[in-house]
N, C-alpha and C positions, 0 to 999 in steps of 0.2 A: 299771267303765269298759268301754265296748264294745271288743271285740277284745283284752282283756287275757288273757294266757295264764297259767293257774295251774299251777305245776310241782308234780307229785305228789312227796311226801316219801318217800324210800326207807326201808325197814325192815331192820334188822339184828338177828339173834338172836346173842348172845354167851353161851355157856355158861360157868359158873364165873366170873361177872363181878362178884361182890360185893367182890373184893379182888385184889391182885396184877396179873398180866398181863391177866386178864379185865377188871378195873376200868379199867386204863389203856386197853385197847382200846375199851371202851364209851365212855369219855370222848373218845377220838380220833375214833371214828366219829360220835359226836354233834356234835363240833366240825366234822366234814365235812358236817354238815347232815342226818344220818340220824336217824330215830326208832329208839331202841335198846330191845330187849327184854332186860332184865337177868335172869339166872338164878343161883340158888345152891341148894345142897342144904340147908344149915342156917343160914347167916348171913342170916336173914330181915330183921332190923332194918337191917343194912347194905345189903342189896339193895333194900329198899323206899326207903331214904333216897337211894340213888344214882339209882334210877329216877325219883323225884320231882324230884331236882336236874336230871336230864337231860331231863325231860319225856317219859319213855318209860313202860314198863310193867315189872312185876316178876312173875316166875314161879318158884315153888319146886318142885323135883322131885329125887328121888334117882335119878340116872342108872344106878345099878346095877340098878334095877328096869326090866325091859323095857317094861312097860306105861306107866310114868311117862316113860321116855325117848321112846317112840313118840308119846305124847300131848302132848309139849311143843310141837311145831310147830303142831298144830291149835289149841292155846290161844293161841299168838301170832297166828295167822291170825284167830282170833275177835276178838282185841283190835284188830289193826291192819288186817286186810283184805288184806294182801299180805306177801310176804317177798322181799327182794332179796339178802341176805347171811346166810350161816350161818357162824359162827366156832365150831368145835369146840375150845374151850379147856379145858373141865373135865377134870381128870385127877387121879389119885392115884399115890403112890409110897411105897416103903419104902427108906430109905437103907441097904440091906444090901449089903455088898461082893460082887462077883462070886464071890470065892473061898469065900464062906460058902454052901454048897449046902443047908444045913439051916435057913437063916434065914427062909424063907417056907413056910407050910403050903399044902396044896392049896386050902383055902378062900381064903387070901390070893391065890393065883394067880387063882382064878376071879373074885373081886371086882375085882382089878386089871384083868383082861381085860374084864370086863363094863363097867367105867367107861371104860377107855382105848381100847377097840377096838370092842366091840359097840355101845355107846351112840352113838358117832359114826356108825356104819353105819346104825343105826335112825333117827337124826336126818337123815342125808343122804337116805335113801330116803323118809322122810316129807315132807321139804322139796322133793323133786324136782319135783313138779307145779307148785308155786308158783314155784320158781326158773326152771323152763323158761318159764313165762308172763312173768316179769319180765326174763329174760335175765340172771339173777343169777349168784352165784358162791359157792363154799365155800372156806374157809381152815381147815385143820386145824393145830392147834398140837401138834407132836410134840416131839422132843428130839434133840440131837446124839448122845445115847446110842443112838438108833435108827439112826444113820448110822455111827458108830464103835463097835464092840462093847466099850465100857468106860465107866466113870463112874457106874454105878448098879447096882441089882440086875438079875439076869438077866431076871426076869419083867418089870420095868419096861422095860428096853431092848428086849426082844422085842416087847412090846405097841406100842412106838413105832415099831420097825422095820416091823411089820405095818401100822400106820397110814400110814407113808410109802408102802408098796407099794399100799395101797388108794387113796391119793391119786392115784398115777399111773394105776392101772387105771380109776378113775372118770373122770379127765380124758380118757382115750382113749375111754371109752364114751359120755361125755356131750357132748363137743364136737360142733359149735360152740355148742350151746344154753347149756350151763353150764360155766363154768371152775372147775377144782379145783386148788388149790395147798396147800402146807404150809410152815410155818415151823418150823425145828428149832433152838431156842435151846440154848445152853450154860447155864452158871450165870447165873441172873437174881437180882438183889438184891431179895428180898422177905422179909417176916417169916418165911416158912417156911424160908428158907435162911440166916437171920441167924446161926445158931450152927454153920454148916457151915464151920468155920475152915480145915480143910485145903483144901477146894475154893476158898474165898476166896483163900487164899494162892497156890494154883496159878494162878488167873487173874491175880492181881496181879503175880506174878513171871514167868510163862511165856507169857502171851498178848501179842501185839504191842500190844494196846490197854491192857494193864496194869490191867484192871479187869473185874469182872463186868458183865453188861448190866443196864440199868435196865428196868423194865416198859415205860416209854415208848419205849425202843429197839425192843422187840418190836411194840408197838402201831403205831409208825410204819411198820414193814415190812409189817404186816398191812394197814394202810391203803393202802400202795402196791399191794399185790397185789389188793386189792379194786377199785381204780380203774384199774389197767392192763388194757386190753381185749384184750391179745394174749398175755399170759403164762398158760400153763396146764400142768399136769403137772409142776411144779417143786417140789422140796424145798429150800428156801433155808436153809442153815446160818447161824446168827447166834451165833457164839461168840467174837467179837473176834479171830479169826485163830488161836485155840489149835490148830486142826487142822494148822497149818503146823509145829507143834513135835512 
């Protein structure tokens, strides 16, 4: 039809999106009308199935490998031709108490920092030209343990605290072209945390919401930050109000 305007479909890359928070985020952004690039390190079958269901693409990469992390964005651009949203969700942790100073080896520390801090940085810098062109945004998934120094291993909390700081510094450096925010969840009800009985009991009894978050709760907040054109440089804690106690 003459004069018909064709709206270009926006593209989002969500790392670690074959399950849990990442899967919920991929589903939510697809429901928002975006083409989603699904990523995982090892869950290839689940990632491929989700990408096919959502009409997006699937990309496998170990983000602990610098070359693989830096190369993920070019692969997505080659598939979709543009990038509007980067969600750095992929992360790893060891549920070692803060008091256990011998619970993590130096190699554990390095791998954790490679995945939780170095990889998001490499992805952000690789995505920057495309995000500047599209006027896009970045959302980093961190943790309330990176805001309050408790609740996980020292290495994990330190990596997430650093990513919170990187979020604010990038927002200051990249505005107004690219917005950068972070979501810092507390306990989220996923298969990974199903046997964390002490944490589940803490959220059930001590948080004002009396429950852990669902992946969809985090995904809804990410969607809001993606679509709100004026919010940048924020680390939004999503812990059901546990911080009040």
